[in-house]
N, CA, C and O atoms as a MOPAC input file, in Angstrom:
PM7 MOZYME 1SCF
protein

 N     22.87500 1    29.07700 1    -1.65700 1
 C     22.99700 1    28.26700 1    -0.47100 1
 C     23.95600 1    27.11000 1    -0.73900 1
 O     23.82200 1    26.41500 1    -1.74600 1
 N     24.91200 1    26.90200 1     0.14600 1
 C     25.88100 1    25.82200 1     0.01500 1
 C     25.31300 1    24.53500 1     0.60000 1
 O     24.79500 1    24.51600 1     1.71700 1
 N     25.41800 1    23.47300 1    -0.16800 1
 C     24.97700 1    22.15600 1     0.30300 1
 C     26.17100 1    21.22000 1     0.20600 1
 O     26.71600 1    21.04600 1    -0.88400 1
 N     26.59900 1    20.60700 1     1.31800 1
 C     27.72600 1    19.68000 1     1.25800 1
 C     27.44700 1    18.54800 1     0.26800 1
 O     26.30400 1    18.13000 1     0.08800 1
 N     28.50800 1    18.06600 1    -0.36600 1
 C     28.36200 1    17.02400 1    -1.38600 1
 C     27.67600 1    15.78000 1    -0.83600 1
 O     26.88000 1    15.15300 1    -1.53600 1
 N     27.97500 1    15.41700 1     0.40600 1
 C     27.38300 1    14.19500 1     0.95400 1
 C     25.90900 1    14.37900 1     1.31400 1
 O     25.22500 1    13.39400 1     1.59100 1
 N     25.40600 1    15.60700 1     1.31800 1
 C     24.00100 1    15.85800 1     1.62800 1
 C     23.14200 1    15.89900 1     0.36600 1
 O     21.91500 1    15.86500 1     0.44800 1
 N     23.78100 1    15.97200 1    -0.79400 1
 C     23.02900 1    16.01700 1    -2.04000 1
 C     22.52200 1    14.62100 1    -2.38400 1
 O     23.20000 1    13.63000 1    -2.11300 1
 N     21.33800 1    14.54000 1    -2.97700 1
 C     20.82100 1    13.22100 1    -3.33600 1
 C     21.68500 1    12.56700 1    -4.40000 1
 O     22.16000 1    13.22400 1    -5.32700 1
 N     21.87900 1    11.28300 1    -4.25600 1
 C     22.67200 1    10.52200 1    -5.20900 1
 C     21.81800 1    10.22400 1    -6.44000 1
 O     20.64200 1     9.88500 1    -6.30500 1
 N     22.39000 1    10.34600 1    -7.63500 1
 C     21.60700 1    10.03400 1    -8.82900 1
 C     21.21600 1     8.55700 1    -8.83100 1
 O     21.87900 1     7.74600 1    -8.18500 1
 N     20.16100 1     8.20200 1    -9.54000 1
 C     19.75100 1     6.80200 1    -9.55300 1
 C     20.84600 1     5.91200 1   -10.12100 1
 O     21.59300 1     6.31200 1   -11.01400 1
 N     20.92400 1     4.71600 1    -9.59200 1
 C     21.94400 1     3.77100 1   -10.04900 1
 C     21.67300 1     3.39600 1   -11.50000 1
 O     20.51900 1     3.24300 1   -11.89800 1
 N     22.73500 1     3.24700 1   -12.29200 1
 C     22.54400 1     2.85100 1   -13.68000 1
 C     22.06400 1     1.40100 1   -13.76200 1
 O     22.14600 1     0.65200 1   -12.78900 1
 N     21.58200 1     1.03300 1   -14.89500 1
 C     21.11700 1    -0.33300 1   -15.11400 1
 C     21.88600 1    -0.93000 1   -16.28500 1
 O     22.39900 1    -0.19700 1   -17.13000 1
 N     21.96700 1    -2.23300 1   -16.33800 1
 C     22.58800 1    -2.90800 1   -17.46600 1
 C     21.81200 1    -4.20000 1   -17.74600 1
 O     21.00500 1    -4.64700 1   -16.93100 1
 N     22.07200 1    -4.77500 1   -18.89300 1
 C     21.37900 1    -6.00000 1   -19.28900 1
 C     22.23100 1    -7.20800 1   -18.94300 1
 O     23.42400 1    -7.24600 1   -19.24400 1
 N     21.60900 1    -8.19500 1   -18.30700 1
 C     22.29700 1    -9.45300 1   -18.01600 1
 C     21.33000 1   -10.58100 1   -18.34900 1
 O     20.25600 1   -10.67500 1   -17.75600 1
 N     21.70300 1   -11.42700 1   -19.28300 1
 C     20.87400 1   -12.56300 1   -19.69700 1
 C     19.46700 1   -12.12000 1   -20.07300 1
 O     18.48800 1   -12.77900 1   -19.72400 1
 N     19.36700 1   -10.99200 1   -20.79200 1
 C     18.08700 1   -10.51300 1   -21.27300 1
 C     17.23600 1    -9.77900 1   -20.26000 1
 O     16.10700 1    -9.39900 1   -20.56800 1
 N     17.75600 1    -9.56600 1   -19.04300 1
 C     16.99300 1    -8.85600 1   -18.02000 1
 C     17.71300 1    -7.57300 1   -17.63800 1
 O     18.94100 1    -7.53400 1   -17.56700 1
 N     16.93700 1    -6.52400 1   -17.39300 1
 C     17.49800 1    -5.25100 1   -16.95600 1
 C     17.83600 1    -5.35100 1   -15.47700 1
 O     16.96200 1    -5.64000 1   -14.66000 1
 N     19.09900 1    -5.11300 1   -15.12300 1
 C     19.57700 1    -5.28600 1   -13.75400 1
 C     20.11900 1    -3.95300 1   -13.24500 1
 O     20.90600 1    -3.30700 1   -13.93700 1
 N     19.71500 1    -3.53700 1   -12.05700 1
 C     20.26300 1    -2.33200 1   -11.42100 1
 C     21.60800 1    -2.68000 1   -10.78800 1
 O     21.80200 1    -3.78300 1   -10.27600 1
 N     22.51500 1    -1.73700 1   -10.83100 1
 C     23.79800 1    -1.92600 1   -10.17200 1
 C     23.96400 1    -0.83100 1    -9.12900 1
 O     23.38900 1     0.25000 1    -9.25900 1
 N     24.74100 1    -1.10800 1    -8.10500 1
 C     24.91300 1    -0.12100 1    -7.03900 1
 C     26.11800 1     0.77600 1    -7.26800 1
 O     26.49200 1     1.53900 1    -6.37800 1
 N     26.73300 1     0.69900 1    -8.44000 1
 C     27.90500 1     1.51700 1    -8.75200 1
 C     27.44800 1     2.74100 1    -9.53600 1
 O     26.69000 1     2.62500 1   -10.49900 1
 N     27.91200 1     3.90300 1    -9.12000 1
 C     27.56000 1     5.14000 1    -9.80400 1
 C     28.74500 1     6.08000 1    -9.88000 1
 O     29.82400 1     5.78800 1    -9.36400 1
 N     28.53000 1     7.20400 1   -10.52600 1
 C     29.57800 1     8.21300 1   -10.67500 1
 C     30.03000 1     8.68600 1    -9.29700 1
 O     29.20700 1     8.95800 1    -8.42200 1
 N     31.33900 1     8.78000 1    -9.11600 1
 C     31.88900 1     9.24500 1    -7.84800 1
 C     32.22400 1     8.13900 1    -6.87000 1
 O     32.80300 1     8.40400 1    -5.81700 1
 N     31.86900 1     6.89700 1    -7.19700 1
 C     32.17200 1     5.77900 1    -6.30200 1
 C     33.63000 1     5.36000 1    -6.43400 1
 O     34.25400 1     5.55900 1    -7.47700 1
 N     34.15900 1     4.78300 1    -5.37700 1
 C     35.48600 1     4.17700 1    -5.39600 1
 C     35.27400 1     2.67900 1    -5.55700 1
 O     34.53300 1     2.06400 1    -4.79000 1
 N     35.92600 1     2.09500 1    -6.55600 1
 C     35.70700 1     0.69600 1    -6.89900 1
 C     37.03500 1    -0.03400 1    -7.05200 1
 O     38.09800 1     0.58100 1    -7.14400 1
 N     36.94900 1    -1.35500 1    -7.07600 1
 C     38.08500 1    -2.20500 1    -7.42500 1
 C     37.60500 1    -3.20100 1    -8.46900 1
 O     36.44100 1    -3.60100 1    -8.46900 1
 N     38.50800 1    -3.59700 1    -9.35700 1
 C     38.18500 1    -4.63300 1   -10.33400 1
 C     38.34700 1    -5.98300 1    -9.65500 1
 O     39.20500 1    -6.14700 1    -8.78900 1
 N     37.52900 1    -6.94400 1   -10.04300 1
 C     37.64400 1    -8.28400 1    -9.47100 1
 C     39.04900 1    -8.81900 1    -9.73600 1
 O     39.55300 1    -8.71900 1   -10.85400 1
 N     39.67300 1    -9.37900 1    -8.72200 1
 C     41.02000 1    -9.91400 1    -8.85000 1
 C     42.10900 1    -8.86600 1    -8.70400 1
 O     43.27800 1    -9.15600 1    -8.95900 1
 N     41.75000 1    -7.65500 1    -8.29800 1
 C     42.71800 1    -6.57200 1    -8.14600 1
 C     42.45900 1    -5.84600 1    -6.83400 1
 O     41.35500 1    -5.90300 1    -6.29200 1
 N     43.46000 1    -5.17700 1    -6.33700 1
 C     43.29800 1    -4.36900 1    -5.12500 1
 C     43.49200 1    -2.88500 1    -5.41100 1
 O     43.49200 1    -2.07200 1    -4.48600 1
 N     43.65800 1    -2.51900 1    -6.69500 1
 C     43.85600 1    -1.12400 1    -7.07200 1
 C     42.55000 1    -0.35100 1    -6.89800 1
 O     41.51600 1    -0.73400 1    -7.44600 1
 N     42.60400 1     0.73400 1    -6.13500 1
 C     41.43000 1     1.58500 1    -5.95800 1
 C     41.29300 1     2.50300 1    -7.16800 1
 O     42.26000 1     3.12400 1    -7.61100 1
 N     40.07400 1     2.57500 1    -7.69000 1
 C     39.80400 1     3.41800 1    -8.84900 1
 C     38.57700 1     4.27500 1    -8.55600 1
 O     37.72200 1     3.90200 1    -7.75300 1
 N     38.50500 1     5.41500 1    -9.21100 1
 C     37.39700 1     6.35800 1    -9.06600 1
 C     36.53400 1     6.28900 1   -10.32400 1
 O     37.05200 1     6.38400 1   -11.43700 1
 N     35.22200 1     6.12400 1   -10.15600 1
 C     34.31400 1     6.10700 1   -11.30600 1
 C     34.08500 1     7.55500 1   -11.73700 1
 O     33.38900 1     8.31400 1   -11.06300 1
 N     34.67800 1     7.91900 1   -12.86300 1
 C     34.59800 1     9.28500 1   -13.36200 1
 C     33.31100 1     9.52200 1   -14.14500 1
 O     32.73500 1    10.60900 1   -14.08900 1
 N     32.86600 1     8.51100 1   -14.87000 1
 C     31.66500 1     8.67300 1   -15.70200 1
 C     31.02400 1     7.31300 1   -15.93700 1
 O     31.71100 1     6.29700 1   -16.04400 1
 N     29.70300 1     7.30900 1   -16.01600 1
 C     28.94500 1     6.10700 1   -16.37400 1
 C     28.56800 1     6.24500 1   -17.83800 1
 O     27.96500 1     7.23800 1   -18.24400 1
 N     28.92900 1     5.24000 1   -18.63100 1
 C     28.68800 1     5.26400 1   -20.07100 1
 C     27.59900 1     4.25200 1   -20.40000 1
 O     27.76200 1     3.06100 1   -20.13600 1
 N     26.50900 1     4.70500 1   -20.96200 1
 C     25.42400 1     3.80900 1   -21.36000 1
 C     25.38800 1     3.71700 1   -22.87300 1
 O     25.31900 1     4.72800 1   -23.57200 1
 N     25.43600 1     2.49700 1   -23.36400 1
 C     25.39400 1     2.29400 1   -24.80500 1
 C     24.54800 1     1.08900 1   -25.14900 1
 O     23.90500 1     0.49300 1   -24.28500 1
 N     24.55700 1     0.74300 1   -26.40900 1
 C     23.75800 1    -0.39700 1   -26.85600 1
 C     24.21600 1    -1.70100 1   -26.22700 1
 O     23.39900 1    -2.59100 1   -25.99100 1
 N     25.49400 1    -1.82800 1   -25.95400 1
 C     26.01700 1    -3.06200 1   -25.37700 1
 C     25.84700 1    -3.14600 1   -23.87700 1
 O     26.20600 1    -4.16000 1   -23.27800 1
 N     25.31600 1    -2.12100 1   -23.25900 1
 C     25.14200 1    -2.11400 1   -21.80700 1
 C     25.90000 1    -0.96000 1   -21.19000 1
 O     26.35800 1    -0.05800 1   -21.89100 1
 N     26.03100 1    -0.99300 1   -19.87800 1
 C     26.71000 1     0.08200 1   -19.16400 1
 C     28.20400 1    -0.18800 1   -19.08100 1
 O     28.64400 1    -1.33300 1   -18.97000 1
 N     28.96400 1     0.88000 1   -19.13600 1
 C     30.39100 1     0.82100 1   -18.91300 1
 C     30.75500 1     1.91500 1   -17.93200 1
 O     29.99700 1     2.86800 1   -17.75200 1
 N     31.89600 1     1.78800 1   -17.30300 1
 C     32.31900 1     2.74300 1   -16.28900 1
 C     33.72100 1     3.22400 1   -16.62500 1
 O     34.66600 1     2.43600 1   -16.67000 1
 N     33.84900 1     4.53200 1   -16.86200 1
 C     35.15500 1     5.12800 1   -17.10000 1
 C     35.79000 1     5.35800 1   -15.74000 1
 O     35.32900 1     6.19200 1   -14.96100 1
 N     36.84800 1     4.61200 1   -15.46000 1
 C     37.51800 1     4.68200 1   -14.15800 1
 C     38.89900 1     5.30300 1   -14.32400 1
 O     39.56900 1     5.09500 1   -15.33600 1
 N     39.31400 1     6.06200 1   -13.32500 1
 C     40.63500 1     6.68200 1   -13.32900 1
 C     41.36400 1     6.32200 1   -12.04300 1
 O     40.73800 1     6.07800 1   -11.01200 1
 N     42.70200 1     6.29200 1   -12.11100 1
 C     43.54200 1     6.00700 1   -10.96000 1
 C     44.94900 1     6.50300 1   -11.26900 1
 O     45.26200 1     6.83500 1   -12.41200 1
 N     45.78200 1     6.55100 1   -10.25600 1
 C     47.17600 1     6.94700 1   -10.44300 1
 C     48.04200 1     5.70100 1   -10.48000 1
 O     47.90500 1     4.80200 1    -9.65100 1
 N     48.93500 1     5.66800 1   -11.45900 1
 C     49.83300 1     4.53600 1   -11.63600 1
 C     51.21300 1     5.08300 1   -11.98100 1
 O     51.39800 1     5.68800 1   -13.03700 1
 N     52.17200 1     4.87100 1   -11.09800 1
 C     53.51500 1     5.37500 1   -11.34400 1
 C     53.57700 1     6.88800 1   -11.43000 1
 O     54.37200 1     7.42800 1   -12.19800 1
 N     52.75200 1     7.58200 1   -10.65300 1
 C     52.74500 1     9.03300 1   -10.65000 1
 C     51.99800 1     9.66600 1   -11.81700 1
 O     51.99800 1    10.88800 1   -11.96600 1
 N     51.36200 1     8.84000 1   -12.64700 1
 C     50.61600 1     9.35700 1   -13.79300 1
 C     49.16200 1     8.91600 1   -13.69800 1
 O     48.85100 1     7.87500 1   -13.11900 1
 N     48.28600 1     9.71800 1   -14.27000 1
 C     46.86500 1     9.39600 1   -14.29400 1
 C     46.60600 1     8.35700 1   -15.37800 1
 O     47.02600 1     8.52100 1   -16.52300 1
 N     45.91100 1     7.29100 1   -15.00500 1
 C     45.54400 1     6.24100 1   -15.95800 1
 C     44.02300 1     6.15200 1   -16.00900 1
 O     43.33800 1     6.53300 1   -15.05900 1
 N     43.50100 1     5.65000 1   -17.12200 1
 C     42.05700 1     5.50500 1   -17.25800 1
 C     41.74200 1     4.27200 1   -18.08600 1
 O     42.53600 1     3.84300 1   -18.92300 1
 N     40.57200 1     3.71500 1   -17.83600 1
 C     40.10600 1     2.57400 1   -18.60800 1
 C     38.60000 1     2.45600 1   -18.43200 1
 O     38.03900 1     2.95200 1   -17.45500 1
 N     37.95100 1     1.79800 1   -19.37900 1
 C     36.51400 1     1.54400 1   -19.29300 1
 C     36.31800 1     0.09300 1   -18.88300 1
 O     36.91800 1    -0.81300 1   -19.45900 1
 N     35.47100 1    -0.11700 1   -17.88000 1
 C     35.17600 1    -1.44900 1   -17.36700 1
 C     33.68800 1    -1.71800 1   -17.49400 1
 O     32.87800 1    -0.79300 1   -17.44200 1
 N     33.32900 1    -2.97800 1   -17.65800 1
 C     31.92900 1    -3.38700 1   -17.60600 1
 C     31.50500 1    -3.54100 1   -16.15800 1
 O     32.34400 1    -3.74700 1   -15.28100 1
 N     30.21700 1    -3.44200 1   -15.90400 1
 C     29.70500 1    -3.52500 1   -14.54200 1
 C     29.97700 1    -4.84800 1   -13.86500 1
 O     30.08600 1    -4.90200 1   -12.64000 1
 N     30.08900 1    -5.91900 1   -14.63600 1
 C     30.32500 1    -7.23600 1   -14.05100 1
 C     31.73400 1    -7.37000 1   -13.48400 1
 O     31.97500 1    -8.22500 1   -12.63100 1
 N     32.66500 1    -6.53900 1   -13.94300 1
 C     34.05600 1    -6.68000 1   -13.51600 1
 C     34.42800 1    -5.76400 1   -12.35800 1
 O     35.58200 1    -5.76100 1   -11.93200 1
 N     33.47600 1    -4.98100 1   -11.83400 1
 C     33.76700 1    -4.04100 1   -10.75100 1
 C     32.93700 1    -4.34000 1    -9.51600 1
 O     31.84500 1    -4.90300 1    -9.59500 1
 N     33.48200 1    -3.94900 1    -8.37700 1
 C     32.71700 1    -3.97400 1    -7.12700 1
 C     33.10100 1    -2.73600 1    -6.34000 1
 O     34.21300 1    -2.22200 1    -6.46600 1
 N     32.16400 1    -2.26100 1    -5.52200 1
 C     32.44900 1    -1.08400 1    -4.69900 1
 C     33.50000 1    -1.44700 1    -3.66400 1
 O     33.49100 1    -2.54300 1    -3.10400 1
 N     34.40600 1    -0.51100 1    -3.42100 1
 C     35.44600 1    -0.71800 1    -2.41400 1
 C     34.82100 1    -0.57800 1    -1.03400 1
 O     34.03600 1     0.34000 1    -0.79500 1
 N     35.16000 1    -1.46700 1    -0.14300 1
 C     34.61600 1    -1.39700 1     1.21500 1
 C     35.59500 1    -0.65400 1     2.11100 1
 O     36.80900 1    -0.75600 1     1.93700 1
 N     35.06700 1     0.08300 1     3.05700 1
 C     35.90100 1     0.78800 1     4.01800 1
 C     36.55500 1     2.04100 1     3.48300 1
 O     37.49100 1     2.55400 1     4.09700 1
 N     36.08800 1     2.55000 1     2.35500 1
 C     36.67800 1     3.76200 1     1.78000 1
 C     35.73700 1     4.91100 1     1.97300 1
 O     36.03800 1     6.03200 1     1.56100 1

C-alpha cells in the first residue's frame, strides 16, 4: 500500500542539552532550515546525536555544487513559508 510522505508520522523531535537540561527541538530530518544570520535554505539530511549534544548534517547547493556542513541546534531555525 502506498502512503504519501506527508501522511506518514513524523519521527519524534531530537533532544539536546542546554545548561544541564534536556531540551526538545522542533528540527528533524527532512526539514528545511536556515542558519541564524543567513538566508541560505538548507535541507536537514541527518540528525547526529553524540556526547556533545545533537548536530544536524545539512546540505545545500552552492555555485552548482552540493555542499554540506554540520550545525548545532542552537544555530538553526526552521524556514518559514517553505
